[in-house]
N, C-alpha and C positions, 0 to 999 in steps of 0.2 A: 504495499498499500505506500502510494507516494506519502512523503512526509513522517512515516513512522521511524524509521531509522536515521533519516538526516533531515535538516530543516529544508522547507520549500517553501518558495513566494507564491504558489498556487492557493488561491483562496479556498479552493475544495480539498486541499490536502488536510491530511491527518494533524500536521503540526500546528495549522492555523484554525482547527476547530477547537470549541470551548471545551473546557476540562471535564464537566458531565458527560459531553460526547463521546471524548476521548476514553474515558473509562468506560462507558457502555460498549463501546467498539473492543476494547481489550479483553473484557471479561466475556463478551458472547460467544466466542468459541468454547472456551471452558464451560460455560453455562449450557450450550447445546449437547456437549458430552454427558453433562450430568443428568439432564432432563430426558435426553434419549435413553440413559442407563435406567432412571426410575421408572421411565413408562413401560420399556420391555421387561425388567424385573416384576413390577405390578402385574403386568399382563399375564406373565408365567404363572405367578403366584395364585393371582384371582381364577384362573382357569383351571387350577390343580384340584380345587376342593374348599372346604370350609375350616373351621379352627375349633381347637380344644376351649371349650366353653368354661364358666365358673361354677358349672352345676357336677357335684359329686356324683360319678356312676357306681365306684366301688372304692373300698378302704382297705387298707393292707394290714394283718394282724401285726400287732406289736409296736406299732408307730404311734405316734402323737395325737393324730386327729381323732382315730378311733377310741383311744384312750379317754379323750376329753369329751367324747359324747356324739361326734360329728356323724350323721347317717347318711346313708345312699338316698339322692335326691335333694339334699340340702344345696342351696347356692351359697358360694362365698362372694359377699358382696363388698367387704371392705376390711382392709387389715392395716392397723394403726393409722387409721384415717385417709388409706389410700384406696381409691374405688377399684375393684377387681372386676374385670370384665371378662377376662380370659386367663388360661394357664400361664401365657405368657406375664401377664401382671403378677400372676401369685409366683412365678420363678423367680421375677425380678425382686419383689419383697423379700422372699426368703435368702437370696443371694446376699442383700444389703443389709439384712437383719443380724447375719453371722451366728446364728444359734439364740438370740436372745428372745424371752417370751414375747408373744404376739396376742394383740388384742383384736379378735377376730368378729367380725358380725356375720350372722348366718342367716338367711331367708329360708325358713322351712314352712311351705305351705302358707306363705304371706305374713307368718310370725316373726318378727326379729328376735334373734337371740345373741347375747355376747359372751363370748367365750375366750378364756386366757389359755394359750396353747404354747407350749415351748417345743420347738421342734425336734425331732429326733435326731442325733448326730450320728452319721456313718462315716468309720474310719477306713481308709484304704491306702495302701501304697502306690506311690508313684515315683517313676524315675525322670519324667520330664524329657523323654526322648521321642521323637517322632521320625520315622523312618519313609524314605522313598520306597519304590516297586524293585530296589536293587539290593534292598537292605543296607542302604547307605543312611548315616543321619542327615535328615533334612534340615530339621530345626531343633533346638532346646530350649526349654522354658529358662526365662531369666530367673536366676537363684535357686533353680533345683539342685538336686543331689548330683545329677549328671554333671552341670556345669562347675559346681563346686569341687567335684573330683576328677576334673581334667578331660572329660570326654567333650570333642569338638565336632561342629558341624562338618560333613564330608568324612568323617570317619566310617570306613565300611565294617560292618560287624561280620568276624569270620566264624567265630565262636562264641558260643554261651554256656556258661558252665560246663566247657569242654566239648559241647555238641556242634558238629560242624554246620553251618548255615547255608553255604553255596550259593549266596545271593537271593535265598528264598526269605521274602519279606514276611508272608504269613506263617512261615515256620518260626521266624525270631519272635514275631508278636505273641504267637500261641506260648513259646518257652518263657519270653518276660512275663506274661501274664501269669502263667503258673509259678513264676519263682518270685513274684513280687511278695509273698507273704512270708519268703525266706529273710534273714537279717542281710545277706549279701548275694549279690547275682556277680560271677565272675565274667567279664567281656572281655575277648579278644579282638582288638581292632587293627584294622590296616590303615595306617595313617601315612600316605605318600608311599615310599620304599619299604617302611620299617612297620613290625609289629609291635602294638601296644596291648600290655595287658592291665585293666584297671578292674579294681573289686568294688563293686558299686552299692552303696548302702541306700535303697530307696526311702525316700520321705514318706512320712506318715501325713497324709492329707485328710481335713475332715470336711464333710458337707452335711447339708442340714436338709431334712424332708417333712413334711406332715404325714406322708404315708395314703394321699387320696388320687384316684384314678377319675380324671375327668371326663364328661361326654362331649362329644363332638358336638357344635352348634347345628342347628337346621340348615341344611344344604337349600341355599337361596341366592338370589342374585347379590342382596345387600349385605349376607353375612360374607359371601366370597370376597366382595370389595373391601369389607372391614378386615377380611383375612390379608388381604393383598396390601392395603395401607399399614397394618401394623408389622408386617415382614418387611415390608419396603423401608419404612422408618429404621427398622432394627438394621437393615442392610446398609443404608446410608450412614448410620452411627457407628457401624462395623468398621467402616473405612476411616473415618474421623479418628476411631479409638485407634487404629493401628498406626496412623502418622504421628499421634500422642506418644505411644510406645515408642516409636523409633526415635523421636527426638528427646525423650527422658530417658532412653538407653534401656528399656525393658525389653526391645528387639534390637538386635545387631545388625549391623549392614550387611553380613553375611547371609542374612535370610532373607534378603530382598531378592526379588526376579525381575531379569531383564528381557530383551528379546527373544534369548536363545532359550531360556527358562518358559518363557511364555508360548513358543512353537512347541516346545515338548507337551506343554499341558493342553494345548489345543489338539495335539495328534493324539492323546490319550482320552479325549471327551467321546463320552457312549451315546450316541443318538443327538438328534435335533435340540432336545430341550436342554441337553446338558451344554451343547455348545452355546446355545443363547444365553445360558447363565453366565458362561464364561464371558461371552461377548459383553453382557451388562456388566460383570465386574471389571473388566478391561477399561470400558469408557467410564465408568465413575472413578475408577482409580487416575486415569489421566486429566479428568476434569478437575479432581479435587486436587490433585497434586499440581497442576498447572497454575492453580490459584495461590500456591505457597509464596510468601515474600522473597524469592529468590531470585537475583539476576538472572536475566536472559529467560526466563518464565514469564508468562503474563501477569503472573502475582508480582514479580519485580518491577517491571513496567507499570502496574497500577501503584504501586508504592512511590515509585517516583511522582507519578503524577499527583498524589496525595501531599508529598513533600513539596511539589511545585506549587499546588493549591493554598499551603500553609506559608510558604514564603512569598506567595505572589509574583513568582518570577521563576523561569525555568532554570535547570541547572545548566551549566555550560555544555556544548555538545561534547567536547572533548572528554569532560568527566563522566557524562553519562555513557559514551561509549566505554571507556574504561571500566566503569563497573558492570556493564553489560558483558565485557570480553574475559572481566573476572569469573563472573557466573557460569559462562560458557565453558571456560575451561575445567572449573569445578564439576560442571556436569558431565562433561567427558571423560573426566578422570573416575568419577564415580559410575560412568556407564561401563567402561572397561573392565574396572573391578567386579562389579555384577555380573558381567558376561564370563568373566574369569571363573567366578563362583558357580554359575550356572553350567558351565564346560565339566566343571568337577564334579558337580553333583550326577552328570548325566554319565559320563565317563569313568 
């Protein structure tokens, strides 16, 4: 676009437009990616069925809800003053409550009951390891036992407790699952040209449950749209949360995926629906990432325009070019690093 990268005397050029117009032009491309992704994802989810409602279908013996007097057919309408309209709302409250006692409002045939329920704690072992289809370690949870004890991404599991894996991810997952209840798991890893043995001690992690199984909401157009809206909102926030984890160090740069990794993921999609879901994810990721305030991205250009609005005069063209070149260099360096990691993961 004329006047975008350098000044122009043409009154119709980008540089001659007002700041609000230039901001609108800059964010338009990213917004198209985001809107397209959200519409596509919403359509896929809405067409797939309805959602788990707030009505209890059955109860699990030995868990908090049954012990507190919850019955089949009850509707959980509110917990700690938060309205509960679906199982998604219920799970969100349980996750944030971290095992504390809950004030639960139950609708039982039109009668509102108040119950105090302390969720049941379930303990399990966790290694924090996630594998690709070649028994290579693709990601490691930040702060997990695997990370603390020296396991690295791109390590290939050769043996678990002395048993050969031979690139069989299913076998590795099965052995790890069976071994989680042991005090220690012996991993033999291939790291580059060397073999490394790590005696991994899994973490004990707690999760909290009421012990209720919820009914599906009636299958109707409105409920399908509600389901699409709820899951699309979660989809959008998951991308934002991933970026937050990246910038706060909860996720490492070695867990990012570039063009090589994306190509492999696309090649592995099973059917049109899975392909379209991946397309939505890529489009949303591109749109949100492009709005980050990093030079050479649209978000960097947007930041420069905001600075220009505050200063009431533009930056010197030479200064702006240097900033953009610096950002471009950083992005190229990051792209090379990410592609290198993608190749290591695949091969």
